[in-house]
N, C-alpha and C positions, 0 to 999 in steps of 0.2 A: 509611351510605351507601356504603362502599365495598363492603358486603356484596350489597346492591341492586344496584350496579353490575356487579360479578363474573357475579352471579347472571342479569343481561340479555345480557351478553357471550353472543354467537355461536363456537363453536370455533373459527373462523379470527380472530377478535378476541382484543386486548391491551392490559390495562391499566396506567397508569403513572402516578404520583400521589406527589405528593410528602409523606410523615407522619411521625409518629413511630415506630421503631423500636415499639415497645410495641405499636401500634396495627396497624401491619403483620401482629406476630405474632399479635394476638386474631386480626385476619378471617382467616389459616392457620388458626389453631387451627378457627374455626368450620369451615371446611368440612373441614380433615381426624377433624376428630369426629365431623363428620352426612355429608360427601358426599363425601368423597375429595379428593384431591391436584388440583392446581392445573401446569398444565405448562411447565417453566420458571419458576415461582418464583424469584424474585430479590431482593436487599435489599441498593441500593451506599448503602453509609452514606455520610454528606454532614458535614460540616463548620457546623453552624446557628449557631453562636456568629460566626462568621468570615463567612457569607454573607446573613446573616439578622439577626443579634446578636440571636439567643433562645440560652439555658443550654438545651438537650432534646437528647437524643441523637435523632436524626433521619435519615430515607435517601429516595431515590427508591425506589418497590417497585412492581415488573413482576411481571405474570402474564399469563396468557393466558387464555381461557374454553375451551381444552380440560381435560377432565378425565383425570385418571392414577391407579393404584394407587398409587404411590408419595408418600408421607405427608412430603416433603421441600422446603425451600429452602437457595438457599445463600446465603450473606455474600460482600460483597465491600467493603475496605473505602477505595474509592472508584469511580468512574463507570466507570472501567477493568475492562475482563474479565479483565484478565491480574493485575487484584488482589483474588483469592477465599480468603477465610480460612478459611469453614468452613460446615459444612453444621448445620442444625439440623432436626428434627422429630418431627414424632408416630409413639412409637415403643411397646411393650408398652401403651399405653391412657393414655401420659404424654407432656406435652414434655418433650423433650431439644434443650439447649444446642449441644451435640458428637455428631454424631452417630455418627465416628470412636470417640472414647474411649469414648462410653460402651458401643458393640458392646466394643471391647476388655473391659471390666469388668463388662460387664454382670451377671458372676455375682454380683456384691456388689449387686447390687437386689434387696430383701429386709427380714425383720423381724428383731431385738434384741433379747437379752433385757436389755437395757439402756433405761434410761426417760429421755428427754430433756425437764426441765422448762426450763420461763422460770424468768427470777428474781422478785424479790419488788415487788410492785408498791403504792405508795401516794397516788401522783399530788398528792405534798406537800414537795418535794425540801429547798426553803427550811425546812420545820418538821421534816422527821423525819431529815434529812440534815446531819453537823456534822464539823467538823473537832476535832483537840483543841488546845487553846494552854493554857499555864500551866497543866495539870491542870483543865482548864475545857474544855465543848463550844462551841463557837461554831457555830450554825445560818445557813443560807442569809441571814437577816436582819439577820446581824453584831452576835447578842444573845450576849453568854459566860451562860452559865446550867450550873446542877449538878444532874445526875444521876445517881441512882444506875445503877452497870454491869451489873445483874440483865439488861438488857433492852437494854442498849447492844452493839451487833454491828459487828466490820472490815467494812468495805463496798468491793466492787471494782465499777466504772462500767465500758461501754462502751469509754469512749476508755483505760480501765487494759487490758483484756484485748485491743483491738486492736492496740494497743501493746508485748503480749507483756508485760505489766507484772503481778507476780500479787504485790506488795506495796501493800495497802491505804492510801489518805494519806484514806481519808473514813471512817466508822462509820454506822451507821442504826441508827435506834430501834425495836425491831420487839415489837409488843404482845401477838402470838398466839402459837400454838405452830402449828395449823391455823387455816385461811381456816374460819371461823366458829363460832369460841373465845369465851368469855364474854371480854373485857378487865377486868372489877372486879378482878382478881387483882394487876392494876398498880396499884389505887390500896392494896391492899391491902402489897402489899410495898416497893412502892417511891415512897413520897406525893411524892416531890421532882419524880419523872418524873410524876405524875398531873397535880399541879397545874400544871405543863409544858404539858400535853396540855390542860388545859381551858381554860388564857390561851389559847392559839391554837385553841380551841374553832369559833372564827367560820370560820376557814381552813379543818379539818379536814373541818369538818360541813355546808360548803359545795361539798365536791369536784363536779363534773360527773357524771361519770359512775355511771349508773343501777347498776352493781355495788354501790357503797353505802350502798345502799336497803335500808333492814330488815333491816340486821345490826347486831351488837354496835357501840357507838359507837368510835370513833378505830379499826376497822378496816383489815386489810391485805387483799391480792391475790401469788398463785403462793407460798403459806408451806404449809410441811411438815414431817413429821417427814427428807424427804432434804432440808430448807436446813439442820439443822444435824451432818449427816454433816463429820465434820471435813475428807474429804477431799477433791476433785472434779476434775473435768476439764468445763474450762467454754470458751466462745466466747463472741464478740462478735456481732449479728444486725446492726449496722449498717454495718459496716466489708467492702469488697471485699477479702475473704482469709480465709479457714479456716483462720485464726491458731487453735489448740485451746493451751491453755493448764493447768497442775495447778496446782491452789490450794491450797496448803496450811492449817493452822490457824493461828491470830497467835496468841501467848501463850496455847495450850490452846482459844482459842475459833474456833468456825465462821467462814467467812469466808462472807459473803452477795452474790451480784450482784444488780444492775439488774434490770427489768422489760424491757432491752433484750438481756439475755444471757439464753442456756442452758446447762445445764451436766448431769451425771451423777453421781449421789453414786456413793462407795468407799468400800468399806471399810475399806481402809489406802494407804499411799505407795504400798505393791509396785501393788498392780491399779492407781492411779490414772495413774501414772506406766507402764505399759505401755498401757493403754488411750489414754493421748496420744501413746507411738508409735503406735499401731496409725492414729488418725486421723489423724496428720501423718504417715503413710505415703505413698509417690507411689500406690499404687494407690488408693487411699482418697481422695487428693487431687485425683487425675484422675475418678473416680467423680464426687463432688460437685460438681467445678465443668462436669460435662459433663448439670447438671439444670437449674444457673442463671446464670440473663440478667444480666449486669452493670450494666443499664442500670433494674434494678428498682428499689424505692424500699427496700423489705428483702431484700437478695438472699439470705440465709442467714436460713429458717424453720424451724421444726422438723419443718413432714413433710417437709425435706429431708433435715437430719437424721436423721430415724426411716427413713429409705428405706436407710439404709447398713446391712450385716449385715456387724456387730464379726464374727463370728466365722469369717463366707467372708474378711474381711479378714486375719485370725490365719491362716486355714489357704493362706494366696495367698504369704503373706511366711513361713512356716513356725514358729506363735508360738502356735499351738490348742493343744497341751498346756501354754502358760504360764497362756493365759487358762482353759482348763476348772479349772486350781488354784485361779486367783485365784477365780473362783466357786465353787468348793465349796469352798475350804476354810474356810468355817464352816459352821452351821445357823439361822443367823436371818440371812442376811443382807440389803440390803435393798433394797426390791420384790420379795421370795422369789425371788432369780433361780438358785438351785439346781434348784429346781422345775421352771421352763422354759427351762431348756439343752438339756434332752433333747427339749423339745417343740419349739424352734425349729431345731433341728439338720433335726429332722423335716418342719419346714414348709415349710425351706428346700430340703430334696431335693426335695418334695411341688411346689413356687414353680418349681422350676427346670425339674421332668420336662415340668409342664405346661403354662409359655411355649416350653417348646423346642417346643413339638405343636401350639402354636397357628400361624396363618397367618404368614407374614413379609413385614412391610411396607415391605421395604427392596429396591433392584433387584437383580435376579438377574445375578451372574457371568457 
């Protein structure tokens, strides 16, 4: 509706409407992506809870019918024009939440030799996750059961990582090494565990997601060799904070993260702590925050994380030699990173050159 109303506006016309901030962004994104900017685009934040008893991020959205080449909008914290907070816009073919911060750290936008992975997915936390109690495992149904340790691994949840906790409070039953693996070895190696799975087969077999159809019984997703790396760097995707955490092994066992989290597998502690330092550095944090909108349901996504060039972060903070040493220290790296390093640096240079040659969508000073 808003799009049609704006399309019908004459150049001298204007529109103001109360709506969700997310709706206003979608409308602007439509025009920025297809037709250009709308002159004097503004979002005035309002307290929807206080004024309308609705728990949403809302605004008074204002725009004119006049088109402009500049694809940006100004955000205000109130209806007062003196309350300017920031500007968001469409730059380099993407929506950014803070134009000033993005421009300052633009060189960090690019690929990375490290691969971000989502955590383990099973859609049955009451059955597959446990607390330890008096030498037994207690599931979410308050059942105390006996399981072999072979397929049980420490687990960190979003609430753990979001609060910077790296000590697992729970464990998870892992039935596969890779997505799609045959699960029958569990029956052969761990009969108690297999019996437990069969006893709860009604819940497991009735998982609603179509991803479990035509898969081995008791399958999981988000599982691969990277899951079993002894060292990781991880982050919660649910918390509105780019708080990266080093995840060490527990009693020699790799620690899993759940499917609301993202992680990078590391070869050793040195690499994990270096990557965590780079990710928590001011340049990396400022760049990442320039890409996300806090009112999004899940502001931190794997697509956002993949845009950060750790190579260029390391350059910016003077730690590229350390990063290169870590990545080239072993010939059998996880994800084949040493083969990618030179390619990534070359691609970064090409990408930055190509972008500098592209026409700017920002106002000329």
